[in-house]
N, CA, C and O atoms as a MOPAC input file, in Angstrom:
PM7 MOZYME 1SCF
protein

 N   -106.63600 1    48.27200 1     9.97000 1
 C   -106.07600 1    47.29400 1     9.05800 1
 C   -106.91800 1    47.30200 1     7.77900 1
 O   -108.14800 1    47.32200 1     7.83100 1
 N   -106.24600 1    47.28700 1     6.65300 1
 C   -106.92900 1    47.32200 1     5.37000 1
 C   -107.62400 1    45.99400 1     5.08400 1
 O   -107.19900 1    44.94100 1     5.55900 1
 N   -108.68900 1    46.05900 1     4.30700 1
 C   -109.43800 1    44.86200 1     3.93500 1
 C   -108.54300 1    43.86700 1     3.21100 1
 O   -108.63600 1    42.66400 1     3.45600 1
 N   -107.67700 1    44.34800 1     2.32300 1
 C   -106.77600 1    43.45600 1     1.59800 1
 C   -105.86300 1    42.68300 1     2.52500 1
 O   -105.59200 1    41.50200 1     2.30900 1
 N   -105.38600 1    43.36700 1     3.57200 1
 C   -104.51500 1    42.69300 1     4.54200 1
 C   -105.27700 1    41.62800 1     5.30100 1
 O   -104.74500 1    40.55100 1     5.57400 1
 N   -106.53200 1    41.92500 1     5.64700 1
 C   -107.35900 1    40.96200 1     6.36900 1
 C   -107.62200 1    39.74700 1     5.49900 1
 O   -107.51400 1    38.61100 1     5.96100 1
 N   -107.96700 1    39.98600 1     4.23800 1
 C   -108.23700 1    38.87800 1     3.31300 1
 C   -106.99300 1    38.02500 1     3.14200 1
 O   -107.07700 1    36.79700 1     3.13700 1
 N   -105.83900 1    38.66500 1     3.00100 1
 C   -104.59800 1    37.91400 1     2.83300 1
 C   -104.30700 1    37.06400 1     4.06300 1
 O   -103.88000 1    35.91600 1     3.93600 1
 N   -104.53700 1    37.62300 1     5.26300 1
 C   -104.28500 1    36.86100 1     6.48500 1
 C   -105.23000 1    35.67800 1     6.60200 1
 O   -104.82600 1    34.59800 1     7.03400 1
 N   -106.49300 1    35.87600 1     6.21700 1
 C   -107.45700 1    34.77600 1     6.26800 1
 C   -107.02800 1    33.66900 1     5.31300 1
 O   -107.05700 1    32.49100 1     5.66600 1
 N   -106.63200 1    34.05000 1     4.10800 1
 C   -106.21700 1    33.04700 1     3.12400 1
 C   -104.97600 1    32.29900 1     3.58200 1
 O   -104.88200 1    31.08300 1     3.42000 1
 N   -104.03800 1    33.01500 1     4.14500 1
 C   -102.82700 1    32.36200 1     4.61900 1
 C   -103.16200 1    31.37800 1     5.72900 1
 O   -102.63400 1    30.26700 1     5.75900 1
 N   -104.04600 1    31.78700 1     6.64900 1
 C   -104.38300 1    30.88300 1     7.75600 1
 C   -105.18000 1    29.68000 1     7.26600 1
 O   -105.00300 1    28.57200 1     7.77200 1
 N   -106.04900 1    29.88700 1     6.29200 1
 C   -106.82800 1    28.77700 1     5.74500 1
 C   -105.91100 1    27.77600 1     5.06400 1
 O   -105.99900 1    26.57200 1     5.30700 1
 N   -105.03500 1    28.27800 1     4.21300 1
 C   -104.14100 1    27.39500 1     3.47200 1
 C   -103.16300 1    26.71800 1     4.41200 1
 O   -102.96300 1    25.50600 1     4.33200 1
 N   -102.54700 1    27.49000 1     5.30800 1
 C   -101.55800 1    26.87700 1     6.19000 1
 C   -102.20500 1    25.91800 1     7.17800 1
 O   -101.63200 1    24.87000 1     7.47600 1
 N   -103.37200 1    26.24600 1     7.68800 1
 C   -104.05500 1    25.35500 1     8.62100 1
 C   -104.54700 1    24.09800 1     7.94500 1
 O   -104.52200 1    23.02200 1     8.54200 1
 N   -104.99600 1    24.21500 1     6.70700 1
 C   -105.52300 1    23.05800 1     5.99900 1
 C   -104.46200 1    22.18000 1     5.37700 1
 O   -104.67200 1    20.98000 1     5.20100 1
 N   -103.31900 1    22.76400 1     5.04100 1
 C   -102.33000 1    21.99800 1     4.29200 1
 C   -101.07100 1    21.64900 1     5.06100 1
 O   -100.43800 1    20.63200 1     4.77700 1
 N   -100.70000 1    22.45900 1     6.01600 1
 C    -99.38100 1    22.30000 1     6.58700 1
 C    -99.39000 1    21.73000 1     7.99800 1
 O    -98.57000 1    22.11900 1     8.83000 1
 N   -100.29300 1    20.82800 1     8.26900 1
 C   -100.33000 1    20.19000 1     9.57400 1
 C    -99.15100 1    19.24800 1     9.76300 1
 O    -98.52600 1    18.81800 1     8.79400 1
 N    -98.85600 1    18.93400 1    11.00300 1
 C    -97.74300 1    18.03100 1    11.29800 1
 C    -98.15700 1    16.59100 1    11.03000 1
 O    -99.20900 1    16.14200 1    11.48500 1
 N    -97.34100 1    15.88800 1    10.30500 1
 C    -97.56300 1    14.46300 1    10.08700 1
 C    -96.33500 1    13.87800 1     9.41800 1
 O    -95.50900 1    14.59900 1     8.85900 1
 N    -96.23100 1    12.58100 1     9.48200 1
 C    -95.10000 1    11.94500 1     8.82100 1
 C    -95.35800 1    11.93800 1     7.32200 1
 O    -96.49800 1    12.07400 1     6.87700 1
 N    -94.31100 1    11.78100 1     6.56300 1
 C    -94.43900 1    11.75200 1     5.11300 1
 C    -94.28200 1    13.12000 1     4.48900 1
 O    -94.44200 1    13.26600 1     3.27700 1
 N    -93.97200 1    14.12800 1     5.29000 1
 C    -93.74800 1    15.46500 1     4.74600 1
 C    -92.40200 1    15.50900 1     4.04300 1
 O    -91.49000 1    14.75300 1     4.37600 1
 N    -92.28800 1    16.40100 1     3.06800 1
 C    -91.02500 1    16.59900 1     2.37600 1
 C    -90.15200 1    17.51900 1     3.21600 1
 O    -90.53700 1    17.90300 1     4.32000 1
 N    -88.99200 1    17.87300 1     2.70800 1
 C    -88.05600 1    18.70700 1     3.46700 1
 C    -88.64600 1    20.06800 1     3.82700 1
 O    -88.22700 1    20.67700 1     4.81200 1
 N    -89.60800 1    20.55400 1     3.04700 1
 C    -90.22300 1    21.83900 1     3.38000 1
 C    -91.42300 1    21.67100 1     4.30900 1
 O    -92.09200 1    22.65200 1     4.63500 1
 N    -91.70300 1    20.43800 1     4.73900 1
 C    -92.76800 1    20.20000 1     5.70400 1
 C    -94.13800 1    19.99100 1     5.09700 1
 O    -95.12000 1    19.88000 1     5.83000 1
 N    -94.23400 1    19.93400 1     3.78500 1
 C    -95.52600 1    19.77900 1     3.11600 1
 C    -95.58400 1    18.43000 1     2.41700 1
 O    -94.66600 1    18.04600 1     1.69300 1
 N    -96.67800 1    17.72300 1     2.64900 1
 C    -96.83900 1    16.42100 1     2.00100 1
 C    -97.03600 1    16.60900 1     0.49000 1
 O    -97.66700 1    17.57900 1     0.06900 1
 N    -96.51200 1    15.70700 1    -0.31300 1
 C    -96.65500 1    15.82500 1    -1.76600 1
 C    -98.12100 1    15.91200 1    -2.21600 1
 O    -98.43900 1    16.65600 1    -3.14300 1
 N    -99.00800 1    15.15700 1    -1.56300 1
 C   -100.41300 1    15.21100 1    -1.98100 1
 C   -101.04600 1    16.56500 1    -1.64400 1
 O   -101.96700 1    17.01000 1    -2.32900 1
 N   -100.54700 1    17.22100 1    -0.58200 1
 C   -101.05300 1    18.55200 1    -0.24800 1
 C   -100.57400 1    19.58600 1    -1.25600 1
 O   -101.31400 1    20.49800 1    -1.62200 1
 N    -99.33000 1    19.43600 1    -1.70100 1
 C    -98.81400 1    20.33800 1    -2.73700 1
 C    -99.62100 1    20.17600 1    -4.02100 1
 O    -99.95500 1    21.15800 1    -4.68400 1
 N    -99.92900 1    18.93600 1    -4.36400 1
 C   -100.70600 1    18.67300 1    -5.57300 1
 C   -102.10000 1    19.29500 1    -5.45900 1
 O   -102.61400 1    19.86600 1    -6.42100 1
 N   -102.70500 1    19.17800 1    -4.27500 1
 C   -104.03500 1    19.76300 1    -4.06100 1
 C   -103.98200 1    21.28300 1    -4.21500 1
 O   -104.87000 1    21.87900 1    -4.82400 1
 N   -102.94800 1    21.90500 1    -3.66500 1
 C   -102.80000 1    23.35000 1    -3.77400 1
 C   -102.62400 1    23.77300 1    -5.22700 1
 O   -103.20800 1    24.76200 1    -5.66800 1
 N   -101.82500 1    23.02600 1    -5.95800 1
 C   -101.59900 1    23.34600 1    -7.37300 1
 C   -102.89000 1    23.19300 1    -8.17500 1
 O   -103.18200 1    24.01700 1    -9.04100 1
 N   -103.66200 1    22.14500 1    -7.89100 1
 C   -104.94100 1    21.94700 1    -8.57500 1
 C   -105.89500 1    23.09900 1    -8.28400 1
 O   -106.52100 1    23.63900 1    -9.19600 1
 N   -106.00600 1    23.47200 1    -7.00900 1
 C   -106.91000 1    24.56100 1    -6.61800 1
 C   -106.47100 1    25.87400 1    -7.24800 1
 O   -107.30600 1    26.65700 1    -7.70000 1
 N   -105.17900 1    26.11400 1    -7.27900 1
 C   -104.65600 1    27.33200 1    -7.87000 1
 C   -104.99600 1    27.39400 1    -9.36600 1
 O   -105.40600 1    28.44000 1    -9.86900 1
 N   -104.82700 1    26.28600 1   -10.06200 1
 C   -105.15000 1    26.23300 1   -11.49200 1
 C   -106.64100 1    26.47000 1   -11.72500 1
 O   -107.01600 1    27.17700 1   -12.66100 1
 N   -107.49000 1    25.88700 1   -10.88300 1
 C   -108.93100 1    26.08800 1   -11.02000 1
 C   -109.30300 1    27.55500 1   -10.82000 1
 O   -110.08800 1    28.11200 1   -11.58700 1
 N   -108.73900 1    28.17400 1    -9.79100 1
 C   -109.04200 1    29.57600 1    -9.49500 1
 C   -108.63200 1    30.48600 1   -10.65100 1
 O   -109.36000 1    31.40900 1   -11.01900 1
 N   -107.46800 1    30.21600 1   -11.21300 1
 C   -107.00500 1    31.03100 1   -12.33800 1
 C   -107.84300 1    30.79300 1   -13.58200 1
 O   -108.05900 1    31.71100 1   -14.37300 1
 N   -108.32200 1    29.55500 1   -13.76100 1
 C   -109.14100 1    29.21300 1   -14.92800 1
 C   -110.42000 1    30.04800 1   -14.97600 1
 O   -110.87500 1    30.44200 1   -16.05000 1
 N   -110.99400 1    30.31300 1   -13.80000 1
 C   -112.25600 1    31.06700 1   -13.74200 1
 C   -112.02900 1    32.50200 1   -13.27800 1
 O   -112.97700 1    33.20300 1   -12.92200 1
 N   -110.75400 1    32.94000 1   -13.28400 1
 C   -110.39200 1    34.30300 1   -12.91000 1
 C   -110.91700 1    34.68000 1   -11.52200 1
 O   -111.30000 1    35.82600 1   -11.28500 1
 N   -110.93000 1    33.70400 1   -10.60800 1
 C   -111.33800 1    33.95800 1    -9.23500 1
 C   -112.83500 1    33.94100 1    -8.99400 1
 O   -113.27700 1    34.16400 1    -7.86600 1
 N   -113.63600 1    33.67900 1   -10.03600 1
 C   -115.10500 1    33.66300 1    -9.89100 1
 C   -115.55400 1    32.26700 1    -9.47100 1
 O   -115.72900 1    31.37900 1   -10.30600 1
 N   -115.73600 1    32.09000 1    -8.17400 1
 C   -116.08900 1    30.80300 1    -7.58500 1
 C   -117.35200 1    30.21200 1    -8.19900 1
 O   -117.46300 1    28.99500 1    -8.35100 1
 N   -118.30400 1    31.07300 1    -8.55200 1
 C   -119.58100 1    30.59800 1    -9.10200 1
 C   -119.43200 1    29.94300 1   -10.47500 1
 O   -120.32200 1    29.20200 1   -10.89500 1
 N   -118.34500 1    30.19500 1   -11.17200 1
 C   -118.12400 1    29.58700 1   -12.49000 1
 C   -117.54700 1    28.17600 1   -12.39800 1
 O   -117.45600 1    27.48100 1   -13.41000 1
 N   -117.15500 1    27.74600 1   -11.19300 1
 C   -116.61400 1    26.39400 1   -11.01300 1
 C   -117.73900 1    25.36400 1   -11.00000 1
 O   -118.84900 1    25.65100 1   -10.55300 1
 N   -117.44700 1    24.17400 1   -11.48900 1
 C   -118.41000 1    23.07700 1   -11.36800 1
 C   -118.44000 1    22.63400 1    -9.91600 1
 O   -117.56400 1    23.01800 1    -9.14200 1
 N   -119.42000 1    21.84100 1    -9.53000 1
 C   -119.52600 1    21.39700 1    -8.14500 1
 C   -118.29300 1    20.59300 1    -7.72500 1
 O   -117.79800 1    20.74800 1    -6.60900 1
 N   -117.80400 1    19.74000 1    -8.61600 1
 C   -116.62200 1    18.94600 1    -8.26300 1
 C   -115.38800 1    19.83600 1    -8.11800 1
 O   -114.52600 1    19.56600 1    -7.28200 1
 N   -115.29700 1    20.88800 1    -8.92000 1
 C   -114.18100 1    21.82900 1    -8.79700 1
 C   -114.29500 1    22.62900 1    -7.49500 1
 O   -113.29400 1    22.89300 1    -6.82900 1
 N   -115.52500 1    23.01000 1    -7.14400 1
 C   -115.73900 1    23.74100 1    -5.88700 1
 C   -115.30600 1    22.89500 1    -4.69800 1
 O   -114.78000 1    23.42000 1    -3.71700 1
 N   -115.52500 1    21.59300 1    -4.78400 1
 C   -115.16000 1    20.69500 1    -3.68500 1
 C   -113.66200 1    20.73500 1    -3.39200 1
 O   -113.25000 1    20.61500 1    -2.23800 1
 N   -112.85100 1    20.90400 1    -4.43200 1
 C   -111.39800 1    20.97200 1    -4.25000 1
 C   -111.04500 1    22.17700 1    -3.38300 1
 O   -110.25500 1    22.06100 1    -2.44500 1
 N   -111.62600 1    23.32600 1    -3.69500 1
 C   -111.33000 1    24.55100 1    -2.94300 1
 C   -112.02600 1    24.52800 1    -1.58900 1
 O   -111.46600 1    24.99800 1    -0.59900 1
 N   -113.23500 1    23.98900 1    -1.53500 1
 C   -113.94300 1    23.87200 1    -0.25300 1
 C   -113.15500 1    23.02000 1     0.73900 1
 O   -113.12900 1    23.31900 1     1.93300 1
 N   -112.52300 1    21.97600 1     0.25700 1
 C   -111.73300 1    21.12000 1     1.14100 1
 C   -110.60400 1    21.92800 1     1.77700 1
 O   -110.31700 1    21.77000 1     2.96400 1
 N   -109.97300 1    22.78100 1     1.00000 1
 C   -108.89800 1    23.61400 1     1.53200 1
 C   -109.43300 1    24.63800 1     2.53800 1
 O   -108.71800 1    25.05700 1     3.44800 1
 N   -110.68900 1    25.03200 1     2.36600 1
 C   -111.30700 1    26.02300 1     3.25500 1
 C   -112.08000 1    25.34800 1     4.38000 1
 O   -112.92300 1    25.97700 1     5.01900 1
 N   -111.80100 1    24.08500 1     4.62400 1
 C   -112.45900 1    23.32200 1     5.69400 1
 C   -113.97600 1    23.36200 1     5.59700 1
 O   -114.66900 1    23.40200 1     6.61400 1
 N   -114.49100 1    23.35200 1     4.37000 1
 C   -115.93400 1    23.30000 1     4.15000 1
 C   -116.65700 1    24.62100 1     4.28600 1
 O   -117.88100 1    24.66200 1     4.16300 1
 N   -115.93500 1    25.70800 1     4.53800 1
 C   -116.55100 1    27.01700 1     4.71600 1
 C   -116.67900 1    27.70200 1     3.36100 1
 O   -115.67500 1    28.03300 1     2.73000 1
 N   -117.92700 1    27.91700 1     2.91200 1
 C   -118.18600 1    28.48000 1     1.58500 1
 C   -117.60600 1    29.88500 1     1.44600 1
 O   -117.00000 1    30.19600 1     0.42100 1
 N   -117.77600 1    30.73000 1     2.44500 1
 C   -117.27100 1    32.10600 1     2.36500 1
 C   -115.74600 1    32.11000 1     2.24800 1
 O   -115.18700 1    32.87900 1     1.46600 1
 N   -115.08200 1    31.26600 1     3.01100 1
 C   -113.62400 1    31.18400 1     2.93100 1
 C   -113.18800 1    30.61800 1     1.58800 1
 O   -112.17000 1    31.04000 1     1.03900 1
 N   -113.94300 1    29.67300 1     1.05600 1
 C   -113.60900 1    29.09800 1    -0.24300 1
 C   -113.69400 1    30.16100 1    -1.33900 1
 O   -112.84000 1    30.20900 1    -2.22400 1
 N   -114.71300 1    31.00600 1    -1.28200 1
 C   -114.85300 1    32.09000 1    -2.26300 1
 C   -113.67900 1    33.06700 1    -2.17100 1
 O   -113.12600 1    33.48300 1    -3.18800 1
 N   -113.30900 1    33.42500 1    -0.94600 1
 C   -112.19500 1    34.34300 1    -0.74200 1
 C   -110.89700 1    33.70900 1    -1.20500 1
 O   -110.08100 1    34.36200 1    -1.85500 1
 N   -110.70500 1    32.46400 1    -0.87900 1
 C   -109.50500 1    31.74000 1    -1.27100 1
 C   -109.39400 1    31.67700 1    -2.79400 1
 O   -108.30800 1    31.85300 1    -3.34600 1
 N   -110.49900 1    31.43100 1    -3.46200 1
 C   -110.51400 1    31.37100 1    -4.92300 1
 C   -110.07000 1    32.71300 1    -5.51400 1
 O   -109.25900 1    32.75000 1    -6.43900 1
 N   -110.59900 1    33.79900 1    -4.98200 1
 C   -110.21100 1    35.13100 1    -5.47300 1
 C   -108.74100 1    35.40700 1    -5.20700 1
 O   -108.03900 1    35.93700 1    -6.06800 1
 N   -108.27000 1    35.04500 1    -4.00300 1
 C   -106.88500 1    35.32200 1    -3.64700 1
 C   -105.89900 1    34.49000 1    -4.47000 1
 O   -104.80700 1    34.96100 1    -4.79000 1
 N   -106.27600 1    33.26700 1    -4.81000 1
 C   -105.38400 1    32.44700 1    -5.61700 1
 C   -105.30300 1    32.97700 1    -7.04300 1
 O   -104.24800 1    32.91300 1    -7.67400 1
 N   -106.41000 1    33.49800 1    -7.54700 1
 C   -106.41900 1    34.02500 1    -8.91000 1
 C   -105.75700 1    35.39500 1    -8.98600 1
 O   -105.16600 1    35.74900 1   -10.00600 1
 N   -105.85700 1    36.16500 1    -7.90600 1
 C   -105.32800 1    37.52900 1    -7.87100 1
 C   -104.55000 1    37.74800 1    -6.57600 1
 O   -105.04600 1    38.41500 1    -5.66800 1
 N   -103.33800 1    37.19600 1    -6.47800 1
 C   -102.56300 1    37.36400 1    -5.24500 1
 C   -102.24400 1    38.83800 1    -5.00900 1
 O   -102.16900 1    39.62100 1    -5.95600 1
 N   -102.05500 1    39.21200 1    -3.74200 1
 C   -101.72200 1    40.61200 1    -3.44900 1
 C   -100.48000 1    41.03000 1    -4.21900 1
 O    -99.54600 1    40.24600 1    -4.39000 1
 N   -100.48000 1    42.25500 1    -4.67300 1
 C    -99.37200 1    42.79200 1    -5.45200 1
 C    -98.22800 1    43.14700 1    -4.51400 1
 O    -98.35200 1    44.06600 1    -3.70500 1
 N    -97.12600 1    42.43400 1    -4.61400 1
 C    -95.99600 1    42.66900 1    -3.72500 1
 C    -95.41000 1    44.05600 1    -3.90500 1
 O    -94.82500 1    44.60400 1    -2.97000 1
 N    -95.55600 1    44.63100 1    -5.08300 1
 C    -95.02100 1    45.96900 1    -5.32000 1
 C    -95.72400 1    47.00800 1    -4.45100 1
 O    -95.13700 1    48.04200 1    -4.13100 1
 N    -96.97100 1    46.74800 1    -4.06600 1
 C    -97.72400 1    47.69000 1    -3.25300 1
 C    -97.78700 1    47.28600 1    -1.79000 1
 O    -98.53300 1    47.88800 1    -1.01800 1
 N    -97.02400 1    46.28600 1    -1.39600 1
 C    -97.03700 1    45.85400 1     0.00100 1
 C    -96.59700 1    47.00700 1     0.88700 1
 O    -95.61200 1    47.68400 1     0.59100 1
 N    -97.32100 1    47.22900 1     1.96700 1
 C    -96.98500 1    48.29600 1     2.89400 1
 C    -97.49200 1    49.65700 1     2.48400 1
 O    -97.18500 1    50.66300 1     3.12400 1
 N    -98.26700 1    49.69200 1     1.41700 1
 C    -98.80300 1    50.97500 1     0.96800 1
 C   -100.25600 1    51.08300 1     1.38900 1
 O   -100.97900 1    50.08900 1     1.45300 1
 N   -100.66100 1    52.28600 1     1.67000 1
 C   -102.02800 1    52.55900 1     2.07200 1
 C   -102.91300 1    52.81400 1     0.87000 1
 O   -102.54500 1    52.51000 1    -0.26500 1
 N   -104.08900 1    53.37600 1     1.12900 1
 C   -105.04000 1    53.69100 1     0.05900 1
 C   -104.39600 1    54.66000 1    -0.92700 1
 O   -103.68300 1    55.58200 1    -0.53000 1
 N   -104.64700 1    54.44700 1    -2.18800 1
 C   -104.11500 1    55.32200 1    -3.23100 1
 C   -102.65100 1    55.08600 1    -3.53900 1
 O   -102.03200 1    55.87800 1    -4.25000 1
 N   -102.08400 1    54.00100 1    -3.01100 1
 C   -100.70300 1    53.66600 1    -3.29400 1
 C    -99.68500 1    54.44900 1    -2.48700 1
 O    -98.48200 1    54.33000 1    -2.72200 1
 N   -100.15500 1    55.25200 1    -1.53500 1
 C    -99.25300 1    56.03700 1    -0.69200 1
 C    -98.68300 1    55.17000 1     0.41700 1
 O    -99.36300 1    54.27000 1     0.91000 1
 N    -97.44500 1    55.42800 1     0.81500 1
 C    -96.88200 1    54.65300 1     1.93600 1
 C    -97.77500 1    54.81000 1     3.16500 1
 O    -98.23100 1    55.90900 1     3.47900 1
 N    -98.01400 1    53.71300 1     3.84200 1
 C    -98.87100 1    53.76400 1     5.02000 1
 C    -98.10400 1    54.34100 1     6.19900 1
 O    -96.88600 1    54.19500 1     6.30000 1
 N    -98.83700 1    54.99500 1     7.08500 1
 C    -98.23900 1    55.57300 1     8.28100 1
 C    -97.81800 1    54.45500 1     9.22500 1
 O    -98.55200 1    53.48400 1     9.41200 1
 N    -96.67200 1    54.58800 1     9.80200 1
 C    -96.18800 1    53.54800 1    10.71500 1
 C    -96.06600 1    54.07500 1    12.10300 1
 O    -95.67200 1    53.34100 1    13.01000 1

């Protein structure tokens, strides 16, 4: 499995585990409005610093850390992934842009 795929899976599990838990007050898509707002804030912060977690202020880091359940390494990865999402055009391609063997 490629490193990019692993990073994407970690980010998806972090975001979905932290934001999409079952509870009342969810909208029709199952996400609470305050969780959507938190995701949008974190996404804007990550893009502002081009994915460089170290450029965030401590209060800004707290927003992303909360989504990563307090795990600094996951917060750094999440910040990079939000600023630079995987390129859908290259999905399913191996190293060098070649189609991966199936």
